[in-house]
DRENTORKOL-3810 file (N, C-alpha, C; in nm, 4 decimals):
REM DRENTORKOL-3810
@n.u->2.9404; n.v->-1.4635; n.w->-5.3955; ca.u->2.9632; ca.v->-1.3590; ca.w->-5.3916; c.u->2.9294; c.v->-1.2549; c.w->-5.2919
@n.u->2.9883; n.v->-1.1959; n.w->-5.2260; ca.u->3.0033; ca.v->-1.0596; ca.w->-5.1337; c.u->3.0815; c.v->-0.9865; c.w->-5.1794
@n.u->2.9722; n.v->-0.8547; n.w->-5.2103; ca.u->2.9636; ca.v->-0.7582; ca.w->-5.2412; c.u->2.9112; c.v->-0.5965; c.w->-5.1153
@n.u->3.0457; n.v->-0.5327; n.w->-5.1021; ca.u->3.0187; ca.v->-0.4454; ca.w->-4.9695; c.u->3.0641; c.v->-0.3312; c.w->-5.0078
@n.u->2.9590; n.v->-0.2032; n.w->-5.0101; ca.u->3.0053; ca.v->-0.0714; ca.w->-5.0543; c.u->3.0165; c.v->0.0300; c.w->-4.9523
@n.u->3.1226; n.v->0.1157; n.w->-4.9283; ca.u->3.1643; ca.v->0.1805; ca.w->-4.7962; c.u->3.2467; c.v->0.3220; c.w->-4.9073
@n.u->3.1391; n.v->0.4046; n.w->-4.9532; ca.u->3.2057; ca.v->0.5129; ca.w->-5.0520; c.u->3.3204; c.v->0.6120; c.w->-4.9807
@n.u->3.2880; n.v->0.6506; n.w->-4.8464; ca.u->3.3542; ca.v->0.7148; ca.w->-4.7480; c.u->3.2879; c.v->0.6674; c.w->-4.5990
@n.u->3.3696; n.v->0.7899; n.w->-4.5116; ca.u->3.3698; ca.v->0.7049; ca.w->-4.3766; c.u->3.2133; c.v->0.7640; c.w->-4.3539
@n.u->3.1093; n.v->0.8702; n.w->-4.4355; ca.u->3.0134; ca.v->0.9613; ca.w->-4.3804; c.u->2.9078; c.v->0.8945; c.w->-4.4163
@n.u->2.9030; n.v->0.7644; n.w->-4.5198; ca.u->2.7855; ca.v->0.7219; ca.w->-4.5547; c.u->2.7734; c.v->0.5989; c.w->-4.4794
@n.u->2.6562; n.v->0.5247; n.w->-4.5226; ca.u->2.6247; ca.v->0.3962; ca.w->-4.4724; c.u->2.6614; c.v->0.2958; c.w->-4.5458
@n.u->2.7044; n.v->0.2314; n.w->-4.4843; ca.u->2.7352; ca.v->0.0903; ca.w->-4.5698; c.u->2.6285; c.v->-0.0074; c.w->-4.6171
@n.u->2.6462; n.v->-0.0725; n.w->-4.7066; ca.u->2.5649; ca.v->-0.1451; ca.w->-4.7821; c.u->2.6390; c.v->-0.3168; c.w->-4.8290
@n.u->2.5266; n.v->-0.3825; n.w->-4.8304; ca.u->2.5966; ca.v->-0.5390; ca.w->-4.8649; c.u->2.5173; c.v->-0.6195; c.w->-4.9277
@n.u->2.5625; n.v->-0.6755; n.w->-5.0099; ca.u->2.4801; ca.v->-0.7668; ca.w->-5.0981; c.u->2.5532; c.v->-0.9697; c.w->-5.0489
@n.u->2.5133; n.v->-1.0372; n.w->-5.0223; ca.u->2.5440; ca.v->-1.1653; ca.w->-5.0225; c.u->2.4348; c.v->-1.2481; c.w->-5.1218
@n.u->2.5317; n.v->-1.2808; n.w->-5.2333; ca.u->2.4639; ca.v->-1.4313; ca.w->-5.3849; c.u->2.5414; c.v->-1.5079; c.w->-5.3787
@n.u->2.4590; n.v->-1.6187; n.w->-5.4253; ca.u->2.5119; ca.v->-1.7586; ca.w->-5.4595; c.u->2.4722; c.v->-1.8337; c.w->-5.5386
@n.u->2.5549; n.v->-1.9639; n.w->-5.6246; ca.u->2.4441; ca.v->-2.0020; ca.w->-5.7564; c.u->2.3221; c.v->-2.1165; c.w->-5.6367
@n.u->2.3363; n.v->-2.1169; n.w->-5.5708; ca.u->2.1675; ca.v->-2.1907; ca.w->-5.4748; c.u->2.0801; c.v->-2.0658; c.w->-5.4677
@n.u->2.0842; n.v->-1.9613; n.w->-5.5103; ca.u->1.9763; ca.v->-1.8892; ca.w->-5.4933; c.u->1.9393; c.v->-1.7941; c.w->-5.3621
@n.u->2.0419; n.v->-1.8343; n.w->-5.2974; ca.u->2.0989; ca.v->-1.6925; ca.w->-5.1711; c.u->2.0852; c.v->-1.5750; c.w->-5.2356
@n.u->2.0421; n.v->-1.4442; n.w->-5.1888; ca.u->2.0465; ca.v->-1.3444; ca.w->-5.2558; c.u->2.0121; c.v->-1.2428; c.w->-5.1259
@n.u->2.0831; n.v->-1.1882; n.w->-5.0353; ca.u->2.0707; ca.v->-1.1207; ca.w->-4.9261; c.u->2.0899; c.v->-0.9707; c.w->-4.9471
@n.u->2.0656; n.v->-0.8780; n.w->-4.8832; ca.u->2.0986; ca.v->-0.7157; ca.w->-4.8779; c.u->2.0593; c.v->-0.7068; c.w->-4.7199
@n.u->2.2309; n.v->-0.5766; n.w->-4.7025; ca.u->2.2034; ca.v->-0.5731; ca.w->-4.5805; c.u->2.2347; c.v->-0.3397; c.w->-4.5762
@n.u->2.1688; n.v->-0.3182; n.w->-4.5135; ca.u->2.2008; ca.v->-0.1455; ca.w->-4.5084; c.u->2.2159; c.v->-0.1230; c.w->-4.3391
@n.u->2.3558; n.v->-0.0335; n.w->-4.3299; ca.u->2.4138; ca.v->-0.0038; ca.w->-4.2001; c.u->2.5162; c.v->-0.0701; c.w->-4.1148
@n.u->2.5452; n.v->-0.0250; n.w->-4.0536; ca.u->2.7059; ca.v->-0.1064; ca.w->-3.9893; c.u->2.6599; c.v->-0.2078; c.w->-3.9685
@n.u->2.5711; n.v->-0.2289; n.w->-3.8393; ca.u->2.5482; ca.v->-0.3725; ca.w->-3.7666; c.u->2.4975; c.v->-0.4755; c.w->-3.8928
@n.u->2.4085; n.v->-0.4606; n.w->-3.9483; ca.u->2.3725; ca.v->-0.5628; ca.w->-4.0144; c.u->2.4626; c.v->-0.5591; c.w->-4.1261
@n.u->2.5479; n.v->-0.4640; n.w->-4.1766; ca.u->2.6250; ca.v->-0.5700; ca.w->-4.3300; c.u->2.7142; c.v->-0.6603; c.w->-4.1820
@n.u->2.7930; n.v->-0.6538; n.w->-4.1321; ca.u->2.8512; ca.v->-0.7021; ca.w->-4.0246; c.u->2.8023; c.v->-0.8750; c.w->-3.9880
@n.u->2.6958; n.v->-0.8354; n.w->-3.9746; ca.u->2.5920; ca.v->-0.9677; ca.w->-3.9230; c.u->2.6026; c.v->-1.0499; c.w->-4.1603
@n.u->2.5541; n.v->-0.9504; n.w->-4.2029; ca.u->2.5072; ca.v->-1.0432; ca.w->-4.3140; c.u->2.6972; c.v->-1.0825; c.w->-4.3637
@n.u->2.8072; n.v->-1.0469; n.w->-4.3453; ca.u->2.9061; ca.v->-1.0701; ca.w->-4.3325; c.u->2.9617; c.v->-1.1985; c.w->-4.3035
@n.u->2.8885; n.v->-1.2285; n.w->-4.1362; ca.u->2.9185; ca.v->-1.3441; ca.w->-4.0679; c.u->2.8263; c.v->-1.4194; c.w->-4.1576
@n.u->2.7376; n.v->-1.4201; n.w->-4.1518; ca.u->2.6575; ca.v->-1.5476; ca.w->-4.2071; c.u->2.7224; c.v->-1.6042; c.w->-4.3750
@n.u->2.7312; n.v->-1.4792; n.w->-4.4621; ca.u->2.8024; ca.v->-1.5332; ca.w->-4.5480; c.u->2.9771; c.v->-1.6149; c.w->-4.5526
@n.u->3.0332; n.v->-1.5877; n.w->-4.4808; ca.u->3.0905; ca.v->-1.7196; ca.w->-4.4311; c.u->3.0547; c.v->-1.8631; c.w->-4.3974
@n.u->2.9424; n.v->-1.8317; n.w->-4.3078; ca.u->2.9110; ca.v->-1.9513; ca.w->-4.2622; c.u->2.8169; c.v->-2.0406; c.w->-4.3703
@n.u->2.7398; n.v->-1.9314; n.w->-4.4400; ca.u->2.6907; ca.v->-2.0316; ca.w->-4.5405; c.u->2.7702; c.v->-2.0719; c.w->-4.6797
@n.u->2.8993; n.v->-2.0263; n.w->-4.6550; ca.u->2.9878; ca.v->-2.1090; ca.w->-4.7873; c.u->3.0193; c.v->-2.2253; c.w->-4.7057
@n.u->3.0358; n.v->-2.2618; n.w->-4.5573; ca.u->3.1101; ca.v->-2.4140; ca.w->-4.5365; c.u->2.9404; c.v->-2.4510; c.w->-4.5419
@n.u->2.8883; n.v->-2.4452; n.w->-4.5258; ca.u->2.7528; ca.v->-2.5097; ca.w->-4.5460; c.u->2.7083; c.v->-2.5141; c.w->-4.6505
@n.u->2.6631; n.v->-2.4942; n.w->-4.8024; ca.u->2.6194; ca.v->-2.4663; ca.w->-4.8814; c.u->2.6162; c.v->-2.5933; c.w->-5.0036
@n.u->2.5133; n.v->-2.6466; n.w->-5.0310; ca.u->2.5438; ca.v->-2.7755; ca.w->-5.0989; c.u->2.6014; c.v->-2.7568; c.w->-5.1737
@n.u->2.5918; n.v->-2.6754; n.w->-5.3278; ca.u->2.6712; ca.v->-2.6219; ca.w->-5.4016; c.u->2.8240; c.v->-2.6174; c.w->-5.4203
@n.u->2.8547; n.v->-2.5311; n.w->-5.3040; ca.u->2.9490; ca.v->-2.5298; ca.w->-5.3021; c.u->3.0174; c.v->-2.6473; c.w->-5.2043
@n.u->2.9586; n.v->-2.7246; n.w->-5.1443; ca.u->3.0489; ca.v->-2.8336; ca.w->-5.1317; c.u->3.0942; c.v->-2.9035; c.w->-5.2155
@n.u->2.9726; n.v->-2.9515; n.w->-5.3071; ca.u->2.9857; ca.v->-2.9914; ca.w->-5.4102; c.u->3.0809; c.v->-3.0065; c.w->-5.4680
@n.u->3.1792; n.v->-2.9024; n.w->-5.5168; ca.u->3.2877; ca.v->-2.8234; ca.w->-5.5072; c.u->3.4464; c.v->-2.8876; c.w->-5.4928
@n.u->3.3693; n.v->-2.8783; n.w->-5.3735; ca.u->3.5153; ca.v->-2.9260; ca.w->-5.2990; c.u->3.5221; c.v->-3.0868; c.w->-5.3106
@n.u->3.4569; n.v->-3.1628; n.w->-5.3022; ca.u->3.4306; ca.v->-3.2892; ca.w->-5.3144; c.u->3.4917; c.v->-3.3327; c.w->-5.4323
@n.u->3.4215; n.v->-3.2468; n.w->-5.5458; ca.u->3.5410; ca.v->-3.3039; ca.w->-5.6920; c.u->3.6688; c.v->-3.2621; c.w->-5.7059
@n.u->3.6904; n.v->-3.1411; n.w->-5.6265; ca.u->3.8119; ca.v->-3.1058; ca.w->-5.6431; c.u->3.9446; c.v->-3.2151; c.w->-5.5775
END
């Protein structure tokens, strides 16, 4: 799950990346949130739990 919050243009964005494998990361600020989004996307391709689900499908 990836959750991003940016209430308005003047606020600082935050993001949380969580996974059933135990991944639980949090980022604050534009650059860090963008980096976390990229890491979250990469994790989805590499996570053993998510890969198991793809093989079973």
